N, C-alpha and C positions, 0 to 999 in steps of 0.2 A: 648553434646560432644559425647556421646555414639552413638547417631543417626548419626552424622556427621561421625564418625569412620566407622559406618556400611555401610554408603552410599559412602564412599571414593573411592572403587575400580571401581564402574561404573563411578563416577565423574572424576577420574584419566583418565580412558579409553576415555571419551568424550573429555577431555582436551587434551590428547595425540594424538587424531584422527586428521589425515592430508590427504589432496589429494595426496600428494607425496608418502605417506605410502600405500594408497589404490592403487595407480598406480604400485608401486613396487610389491605389492601382486599379482596384475593382470598379469604383466609381468612374474612373478615367475611361475605362473600356465600355462600361454602361452607357455613359453619356455619349461617347463617339459613336457607338453603333445604334443605339435607340434613336439619335437625332438624325443619322444621315445613311444608315444601311439601305433604306428604300430607294434612295436616289442611285445608289450603286446597282441595285436590282434593275431599276428602270434603264440605266445606261447600258447594262449587259443585255437586256431584252430589246432594246432599240437597234442593237446590232445582230439581232437574230439568234442569240445565245439560247441553248436549250437549258433546262432545269439543272442537268448535270454540269454543263459549262459555267453556269452561275454559281454552282457549288465550288467549281474549280477556282473561280474567282476569288471567292471568299477564302478558300484554302491559301491561295498565292498572297493575298493581302493579308491575312492573319499571320502567315508565316513570316513574311517580310517585315511587318511591324514589329512582331515578337522578337525576331533575330536582332533587328536594329535597336530596340528598346534595351533589351538585355545585354547585347554585345557593347554598344557604345556607353551605356550607363556604367557597366562594370570596367570598361576601359579608362574612363575618366573620372569615375567615382563622383559623378554629378548626374542629376536626373536629365536624360535626354529621351524625349518621348516623340515618336514618330506617328503619322497618320496617313490614311489616303487622302487623295486631293478632292475634297468635297465640291469645290467649284469646278474642278476638272470633269468630274462625274456628270454634273449638271450640264456643263458644256457638251459632252458627248451625247446627251439625250437629244439635244437640238441640232447638232451638227453632222451626224453620221448617216443621214438618209441615203440610202442606196448602196452604201459602201459595204463590201464584204467583211466578215470578222477578221480574216486574215490580213487585210490591209490595215485594219485598225491595230492589230497587234504589231505589224511593222511600224506603225506610227508610234505606238507605245515605246518600242526599243528605241527609235530615234529621240523622242522626248526625253527617255532615261539617259541616253548618251549625252544629250546637251546638258542635263542636270549635273552629270557626273564631271563633265569638262569644266562647267561653271564652278563646281565645288572645288575640285583638286587644284585648278589654276589659281584659285585665290581672287578671281575677278569679282565674284560675289561679295566676298567678305570685305574687300576694299570700297566697294560701293556702300555697303551697309554701315561700314565703320564710321562714316562721315556724318551719320544721322545723330544728333544730340541725344542724350538719355532721356531728357524731358519729354522730347517728341515720341520717342520709343514708348515710354511710360503712357503718354496721352494716348497713343494708338492702341495699347493693351487695355487700358481703362475703356476705351470706346467699344473695343471688341467684346469685352466682358460684361459691359454695362446692360446689354440686353438680357443676359442670363439672370442677372440680379433682379432686374425689373419683372422678368417672366416668372420667377419664383413667386413673387407676391401677387402678380396678375393671376396666377392659377388658382388663387383662393376664390376667384368668381365661380368656378365650377366645382371644386371640392375644398371648401372652406375649412371643413373639420379636419380633413386629413393634412393639409398643408399648415394649419394653424398649430395642430398638434406637434408636427415635425419641427416647426420653428421654436416652439416652446422647449422641446426636449433638447434642441440644438443649444438654446440659451442656458438651460440648467446644466447641461454637459460641459459647455464652455466654462462654466463657473466651477463645477465640481470635478469634472474628468476631461480637461480640455484635449488630451491626446485622442480620445475615443469619441469626441463629440459627432464627427461626420458618421462613423459607422453606427453609433446608437441611433442618430436620426434616421439613417437608412433603414436599419432593422424595424424601427418603430413604423416607419413608412410602409414597408413590406407587410408588416403585420396588419395594419388597417386596411391596406389595399385587398389583402387576402380576406378579411372579415367582411368587408363590403362587396366581395365577388368581383373586384375589379381586375384580377390576374387572369389573363386570357391564356391559359395553359392546356386547355382541352385539345387533344389530338396530337399534341407534340411528342415527337419520338427522335432520339438522337441517332443520327446515321454517320458514319465515317465518310469524310469527302475524299473523293479520288481526283487527283490532279489530271487534267486533260492538256496535253501539249497541242498548240495550234502553230503550225509552221507559218511564220511571217511572210507576207508578200508587201511589195512597196509599189505605190502608185502617186503620182504628183498630186492627184485629189487629196488623198489621205495625208500627205506630208503637210500640204497648204492648210487643208480644213481640220486636221486633227493634231498632228505632230507639233507644229508651231505653236498654235493657239493653247494646247495642253501645257506646253513648257512655259510659255509666258504667264498663264493663269496660276500655273503651280508655284512658279517662283515669286510672282507678285503679291497673289492672294493668300499663299500658304507659307512659304519660307521667310518672307519679310515679316509677317507678324510673329512667326516662329521664333525668329531672331530677336524681335522686340521682347517677347516673353522672357527669354534667356537674359537679355541685358537687364531688363526691369527687375528680374529676380536677383541680379547680382552674381550670376555663375559665370566664370571665365572659360566657358566652354569654347574650344577651337572651332569655328564655324566651318572652315573650309574642308577639313577631313570629314566632318559630321555629314555636310551636305553631300560631299563626294561619295561617301559610302552609302548613303540612301539611294543615290544614283545607281551604283554598282548593284547593290541587292534588287533594285528595280529592274534593271537590265536582265538579271538571271531569271527572275520570275515573271517578266512580261509576257512570255509565250503562254503562260498558264493563266493569264487575266489580271496580272498586277498592272494597272493603268498608269498609276503615279503614287509614289511614295515621297514624304516630305516630312520636315519638321512640323510638329503639332503646335497649336496655339493655345486655344481654349482647353483642351484636355491636358496640355502640358502645365498650365497654370495651377491645376489641382494637384499634381505632384510636386510643384515647386514652392506651395503655399505651406503656411504653419500647420495646417490640418494634416499634412503627410506626416510631419515630425517637427517638434520644437527646434531640434538641432538641425539647421540647414545642411550639415556635412552628412547627415544620415538620409536625406530625402531621395537619394539615388535609388534606394530600395524599392520606394513606390514606383518609380519608372520601370524598375525590373519586373515588379509585381504585375504591372500593367502588361508587360511584355509576356509573362507567363500566361495571362488571361488571353492575350491576342493569339498565343500558340494554341490554346484550348479551342478558340473560336475557329482557327484554321484547320485543326484536326477534324473538327465536326461540320465545318462548313456552313452552309445556309441554315442548318437547323438550329445552331446556337444563336445565329444572328436573329431567328424567329423567336427564340427564348428571350432574349433581351426586348424584343418588340411586344412581348407579353405584358411588360410592366405598363401601368397607366401613364399617360402623357403628363398628367399633373405631378406624379411622383418623380419623374424624371426631371421636369422643370425645377421642381423644388429643391431636389437633392443637388442639382447642378448649381443652382444660384446660391444655396446655403454653403456648398463647399467652396465657392469662388469669393465670399464676402471678404475674407481677409486679403486676398490678392487685389480685389477691386480697390479696397481702401488704400493699400500700399502703393498701388500704380497711380492713384490720383494724387496722393501725398507727393510722390516722386515727381509727377508731371507738373505740379503747381509750386514746387519748392523754390525755383529760381525765379525771381520777380521778372528780370529781363526776358525769359523765355515763357512767361506764364500764359500770355495770350495766344502765341503760336501754339502751345501744347494743348490749350483749351479747344482752339479751332480743329486740331488734329482729332481730339477726343469726340467732338461733336459731329464732325463730318464722317468719322468712322462709325460712330453710334447709329447714324442716320440710316445705314443699310443702302446708300447710293451705290449702284453698280452701273458702270459705263463701259462699253465694249467687251463685255464679258468678264471685266476685271472687278473684283469686290471692293467694298468701301474702306477696307484697311489700307489699301494702297492710295487710294484717293485721298483718304484722311491725312497720310503721311505727306503727299505731295503738296495739299493745301496747307499743311503746317509748315513745311519747308519754304513754300512761296511767302507765307505770312511773316515768317522769321526773317528772310532775306529783305522784304519791303520795310519792316519796321527797324531793321539794323541801319538801313540806308538814310532814315530820317532823323 
């Protein structure tokens, strides 16, 4: 019996493994890299990073996301998906003028330390636990709504490909629901290849080499990079990340999960990992029915995503370039299609309670608007607008 109990984790993993979960993991990484890798490249370039150093950044980020996705998902047997901070990378592009790379690395370390403390202390979880599920679901619906709309808007430029993908998805949902997303993706890739839309000429895989940059600390970098990066990552990434978890119904312990993303970020920051956090959009792909009909087996999708992240890290910028070879319309279509179920579920959860329906709707609409103030994205402002609406209406 003891031997059986010792072997049970691996046996459970093999039993829970499914093609649909692996496909969801691949789509997660594909959407994440194809939609924002260029922003990370620009952030590194704005700091004067060489092509080798940019490859090191991708190595560190891929390794960090891979280890946290696999380790935390296996630890809790629930889908935990991490990502780099896209708003953080965008902020770096506009706020690092004149600062040396070593100062930026020092700022990355300080931001990661603050995230670690915020996580393990329980402070962040205590704050976020006060938010009603209806508002969290409304924010999630608002974050994902753009992806659903963009999937159909992409028909303007590639009507045949996207319409065929949607038709395949509907048929597969009826006949082979577990494999609907992967069949849709394969058909999309086949059509893109037939139309000559896959930009794979001149691509060659090269192993990434990590480059250590000794950190230095300056007041300008602390004020201009570390603090804004910490605030943007927590408000624009970890808050919607928690919303996805709560709206999906998973009792993942937020404090240690956020804390461990900070620890891994600390270790890898000198190699270019500027900020790691909970994923929102890509996490929703792994937590939806498309990953697996059985919610208890969806953690494998997050682990599969982690495996693909490790591959990206291993080959650095060359694999990121491979993901960029897919046409934009294919990425938009597969992202929107993969998120349809989650969008529907989050809207239903947001509007279920009549007393909280209007605040949840305000949250959804402000989030979907794309409003960005003081470098902080619309998810935070949508949540704030929803909380204010809820408080005002409760007093009347």
